[in-house]
C-alpha positions as CSV (number, residue, x, y, z in Angstrom):
1,M,-2.6,-8.9,-5.1
2,Y,-3.4,-10.7,-2.0
3,I,-5.5,-7.8,-0.5
4,K,-7.5,-7.4,-3.7
5,L,-8.2,-10.9,-3.6
6,K,-9.4,-10.8,0.1
7,K,-11.7,-7.9,-1.0
8,S,-13.4,-10.3,-3.4
9,I,-14.2,-13.0,-1.0
10,P,-17.9,-12.0,-0.7
11,D,-17.9,-11.7,-4.5
12,L,-16.5,-15.2,-4.8
13,F,-19.2,-16.3,-2.3
14,I,-22.0,-15.0,-4.4
15,L,-20.4,-16.5,-7.6
16,L,-20.6,-19.9,-5.8
17,L,-24.1,-19.5,-4.9
18,G,-25.2,-18.7,-8.5
19,I,-23.4,-21.7,-9.9
20,I,-24.8,-23.8,-6.9
21,V,-28.3,-22.6,-7.9
22,L,-27.9,-23.1,-11.5
23,L,-27.0,-26.9,-10.9
24,I,-29.6,-27.1,-8.4
25,I,-32.4,-26.2,-10.7
26,P,-32.9,-29.0,-12.8
27,Y,-33.4,-31.5,-9.6
28,E,-35.8,-28.9,-7.9
29,I,-38.0,-27.5,-10.7
30,N,-40.0,-29.7,-13.2
31,S,-39.7,-28.7,-16.8
32,T,-42.5,-28.7,-19.4
33,P,-41.7,-30.4,-22.8
34,G,-41.9,-28.1,-25.9
35,N,-41.8,-24.8,-24.0
36,N,-38.7,-22.6,-24.3
37,T,-40.2,-20.2,-21.4
38,G,-41.0,-22.9,-18.8
39,P,-41.2,-22.7,-14.9
40,R,-37.1,-23.1,-15.3
41,F,-36.5,-19.8,-17.3
42,F,-36.5,-17.4,-14.7
43,P,-34.4,-19.0,-12.2
44,Y,-31.9,-19.8,-14.8
45,L,-32.1,-16.2,-15.8
46,L,-31.6,-14.9,-12.3
47,S,-29.0,-17.3,-11.3
48,G,-27.0,-16.6,-14.4
49,L,-27.2,-13.0,-14.1
50,I,-26.0,-13.3,-10.4
51,A,-23.2,-15.4,-11.4
52,L,-22.2,-13.0,-14.3
53,L,-22.3,-9.9,-12.2
54,S,-20.4,-11.5,-9.4
55,I,-17.8,-12.4,-12.1
56,M,-17.8,-8.6,-13.2
57,L,-17.4,-7.6,-9.6
58,I,-14.4,-10.0,-9.1
59,L,-12.6,-8.9,-12.2
60,T,-13.1,-5.0,-11.3
61,S,-11.7,-5.5,-7.8
62,V,-8.8,-7.4,-9.3
63,F,-7.9,-4.9,-12.0
64,K,-8.9,-1.9,-10.1
65,K,-5.8,0.5,-9.5
66,S,-5.1,0.6,-5.7
67,V,-4.4,3.7,-3.8
68,N,-1.0,4.1,-2.1
69,S,-1.3,7.2,0.1
70,N,-1.9,6.7,3.8
71,A,-4.2,9.9,3.8
72,N,-6.5,8.6,1.1
73,K,-6.7,5.3,3.2
74,E,-7.8,7.2,6.2
75,D,-10.6,9.2,4.1
76,V,-11.6,5.6,2.8
77,E,-12.1,4.1,6.1
78,V,-14.1,7.0,7.3
79,T,-16.4,6.9,4.3
80,E,-16.7,3.2,4.5
81,N,-17.9,3.5,8.4
82,R,-20.4,6.2,7.2
83,Q,-21.6,3.9,4.7
84,Y,-21.9,1.0,7.2
85,L,-23.9,3.4,9.3
86,R,-26.3,4.5,6.7
87,V,-26.9,0.7,6.1
88,V,-27.9,0.2,9.6
89,L,-29.9,3.2,9.6
90,I,-31.9,2.0,6.6
91,I,-32.2,-1.4,7.9
92,G,-33.6,0.1,11.3
93,C,-36.0,2.0,9.1
94,A,-37.4,-1.0,7.4
95,F,-37.7,-2.6,10.8
96,I,-39.8,0.0,12.1
97,W,-42.0,0.4,8.8
98,M,-42.7,-3.4,9.4
99,L,-43.6,-2.6,13.0
100,L,-45.6,0.5,12.0
101,I,-47.6,-1.3,9.2
102,P,-50.0,-3.0,11.4
103,I,-51.0,0.0,13.5
104,L,-50.9,2.8,10.8
105,G,-51.5,0.9,7.6
106,V,-49.3,0.9,4.7
107,T,-49.5,4.3,3.3
108,I,-48.2,6.4,6.1
109,P,-45.3,4.1,7.3
110,T,-44.4,3.9,3.4
111,F,-44.2,7.5,3.0
112,L,-42.2,8.1,6.1
113,T,-39.7,5.1,5.5
114,T,-39.0,6.5,2.0
115,F,-38.6,10.0,3.3
116,L,-36.2,9.1,5.9
117,S,-34.3,6.7,3.7
118,M,-33.7,9.3,1.1
119,W,-32.7,11.8,4.0
120,I,-30.0,9.1,5.3
121,L,-28.7,8.7,1.9
122,G,-28.0,12.4,1.4
123,E,-31.0,13.9,-0.1
124,R,-31.6,17.3,1.0
125,K,-33.7,19.0,-1.6
126,A,-37.3,19.7,0.1
127,K,-39.4,18.9,-3.2
128,S,-37.6,15.7,-3.8
129,L,-37.9,14.6,-0.1
130,I,-41.6,15.1,-0.1
131,F,-42.5,14.6,-4.1
132,I,-40.7,11.1,-4.5
133,P,-42.0,9.5,-1.3
134,F,-45.6,10.8,-2.0
135,L,-45.2,9.6,-5.6
136,L,-44.0,6.1,-4.5
137,T,-46.5,5.8,-2.0
138,I,-49.5,6.6,-4.3
139,T,-47.9,4.4,-7.1
140,I,-47.5,1.2,-4.6
141,Y,-51.1,1.6,-3.3
142,Y,-52.6,2.3,-6.7
143,V,-50.9,-0.7,-8.3
144,F,-51.6,-3.2,-5.4
145,A,-54.9,-2.0,-4.0
146,V,-56.5,-0.9,-7.2
147,I,-55.0,-2.8,-10.1
148,L,-54.2,-6.1,-8.5
149,S,-57.0,-6.1,-5.5
150,V,-54.5,-6.8,-3.0
151,R,-55.8,-6.1,0.5
152,F,-53.7,-4.1,2.7
153,P,-53.7,-4.2,6.6
154,D,-56.3,-1.9,8.4
155,G,-54.4,0.8,10.0
156,L,-55.5,3.8,12.4
157,F,-56.7,5.9,9.7
158,Y,-58.6,3.7,7.5
């Protein structure tokens, strides 16, 4: 039981953060009278969802059946180490993406970052590795540059 609670410490921290944000909202955001969806609506919604989801995580980790065999524990540790490596690699990709945007613009680094992130996460189908980053890049460009008229940084090719 102690080990299960120890694994829920991050979830408890996020629950505490959600509750603190819920309590701070009235002091930080002014309300407009007579409007149900005023400026406090989305902060309340998001902090409430954070608190609710963290409660669900705590309950699932406490009531989840534990694995008792040593062989399975070693496999879990190896898998967790691979997951940490994947997270570090994807954060590295995001950092490189930020560095490449001023040089190449938005479209090429977005395509490359999406491609590499998918590959790091285990996608190996060539069609998916090309089509999804292409579709995501085109969608981002169209929504922000064309519809919302957001100016992207100038890159090497445009």
